[in-house]
C-alpha positions, 0 to 999 in steps of 0.5 A, a space after each residue: 726511599 725504598 718501599 716494600 712491595 708484595 712482588 718482593 716477597 719470597 713466600 716466607 713471612 719470617 724471610 720477608 720480615 728479614 728483607 724488610 729489615 734490610 730495606 729499613 737499614 738501606 733507607 737509614 743508611 741514605 738518611 744518615 749519610 745525607 746528613 753526614 751523621 757518622 755515629 748513626 752510620 756506625 750503628 747501621 753497620 753494626 745492625 748490618 752484622 746482626 742482620 747477617 748472623 741472624 737472617 742467613 742462618 734462618 734462610 739456609 735453615 728454611 732451604 733445607 727444610 724445602 730441599 732446595 737443590 742449589 742450598 751449597 751454592 746459596 750458602 757460598 753467596 751468603 759467606 761472601 755477603 757476610 765477609 763483606 759486611 764484616 770488612 766494611 764494619 772494620 774499616 769504618 770502625 778504624 777510619 780516623 777522618 770524615 773522608 774516609 767515612 764518607 768513602 766506607 758509607 758510599 760503599 756501604 750504600 752501594 753493598 746494600 742496593 746490590 744486596 736487595 737488587 741481586 741477592 734477594 730479587 734474584 737469588 732468593 726468588 729461586 726457591 720461592 716456588 718450593 716454599 708451601 703456600 699457606 692460606 690465611 686464617 679465617 676472619 673472626 666473627 664481627 671483624 673486617 675482611 683483610 688482606 695480606 701477606 700469609 700468616 707465619 706458622 707457630 714455628 716461624 713465630 717462635 723462631 722470630 721471637 727467639 731472634 728478637 730476643 737474642 738481638 736484644 741481649 747481644 750487647 749485654 757483655 757483662 754478668 752483673 748483679 740483679 740490681 744492676 743488670 737492668 741497666 744494660 737492657 734495651 728499652 721495651 715499650 708498645 708500638 701499635 700495629 697498623 691493621 691490615 687493609 680492608 676490602 669488601 665494601 658494599 659501595 665505592 662511597 664506603 670504600 672511598 670513605 675507608 680508604 681516607 681514614 686508613 691514611 689519616 689512621 696511619 699518623 694517629 696510630 704512630 703517635 699512639 706508642 707508649 711505655 706502660 712502665 713509666 708512671 705519668 700522672 697527666 693523660 695523653 694528648 688527644 693525638 696520642 689516644 686510640 679512643 680519640 682515633 675512634 671519635 675522630 673517624 666518626 667525625 670524618 664521616 659526619 662532618 667531612 667525607 660528605 664534602 669530599 664526596 661532592 666532588 665529581 672526580 671522586 665518584 667518577 673514579 668508581 668507573 675507571 678500575 675494578 674497586 670491588 677487588 681493591 682494598 683501602 691501601 691500594 685505593 691510592 695507587 688509582 688516585 691521580 693528581 688531580 683527583 688528589 688535589 681534589 680530595 684535599 680541597 674537599 677536606 679543607 673546605 670541610 674543616 674550614 666550614 667548622 672554624 669559629 667566626 671572628 667578629 667584633 662586639 663592643 669593640 672587642 674581638 669575639 668568636 662565634 661558634 657554629 652548630 656543627 663545631 658544637 656538635 664536634 666538640 661534643 663528639 671528641 670529648 674524652 670518656 674520662 678525664 684520664 683518657 686524653 686531653 684535648 682542649 676546647 676545639 678551636 681554629 688551632 684544633 681545626 688546623 691540627 685536624 687538617 694537617 692529618 690528611 696528605 693525599 699526595 703522600 703515605 707518611 707512614 714509613 717517613 714517620 717510623 724512620 724519624 722514630 728510629 732515629 729518635 730512638 738511636 739517639 736516645 739510646 746513644 746519648 742517655 741510655 748507659 746500654 750503648 757503649 760502642 757508639 756515643 752521641 754528642 750532648 745535645 744531639 737528641 734535642 737537636 734532632 727533635 728540632 730538626 723534625 720541624 723541617 721534615 714534617 707538618 709543624 703540627 706534628 712535632 708536638 705529638 712526637 715530642 710528647 710520644 718521646 716523653 710517654 716512651 723514654 724514661 729520662 725525657 721528663 718534664 724537665 727535659 721537656 721545659 729545657 727543650 721548649 726554651 729553643 723556641 722562645 723566650 717565654 710560654 707565649 712565644 714557645 706556644 706558637 711552635 709547641 702549643 700542646 707540650 706547653 699546654 701539658 707543662 702548664 698542667 705539670 706544673 700544677 702538679 709538684 709531685 710530678 717534678 718531685 717524682 722525676 727528681 727522685 727517679 733521676 737521683 736513683 739513676 745517678 746512683 745506680 749508674 755510679 754503682 754500675 761504673 765502680 762495679 765495671 771499673 773492678 770487675 774481675 777480668 775473664 780468663 
């Protein structure tokens, strides 16, 4: 998997965003080719054509503005790359066998990697020195000091918004009456953004504490995505709540980090590099394998110390709750029942908390790639906007089942529930059907997806949820029938 590095920046936030998109396309291509999922490879090629059209136009406009002397030669390179992209697109769409698709896919991966290495890392760097340097805006009062790429100008932000809007509308190919037009629109929802890395700490201890919390935040922020347009009666599960994330950081600082800090290895790290000039992201570049193991050992021990003790009383198994565990329960309680749902913290919840830190792996990019696959499959199987690429029935479900092998098992619950809180047609009825793949009854299923089963039990107690979902599905089916009839009898364009 290719990861973005600051050295790849050409100095323009708008172009850097485009180049990050290309890296995403490369990673998605390798993901789908490895699984020989041809509809998804086809979707990547469709995205590639859109990327070519938008990115080259933006890049050539910037070159003209900065008076880049080799603009014409660079434009010819763009034309050659665009021609290759169109050729690949046409060949893949015309492929009749898996062998032909496999050949086209291999060529696509090769072209994308050559594009990154030769065009971006070599050709585009030729005009980097001509792009005006912009100082980042001053931090707001009380805000953390942050580092990152230069902030885009108002003009660049407007151009990016326009490009995203045009991309969203690109595949709406029909003029429809207002009561049907929404059926062809892309789904929109909230994707929380990770704050910039922090720097400027008073002590190495606070720096380490913040760096560990940031790595955990990358998992928590990922699961916070949601769709405000959906009417959901039940509160989000705890891992999906920003309020829980804040309280969880407090719990780490109070109960867990002191155990990690007891390690001599992590304190010795302060003497091996200039930490005062570093930030909470680059901190991890200086963590060696033995230190990763030391941090994980302290993290694990800190949570294990909070576990309930199993004892027997009158021949019955009982659990003894420690004082610190009682304090943790109190600390992680939501401010209101609608803020988030969390069971009374026991050993299962503590195991879930333990899973949130992996010093050896940064899960941010992997999680977002997995979400992109979920999004694509949802559109291709269940969203009528997609016409050219269709996923087989059950593809979305099977992809969720496959995530058990790609992530810590405790996270699958929260990915499934994130889909429910984002995608309109992933209803509690879908969750009930999905759960049947994991056991014959709730007790067996709970071993795999305890928080989804807890959510479903709560939903079953509110009959209005199933009634609302049934009404919404019936309305959707009616609109789809109306759309199908309209498209079948629409007048042909001259």
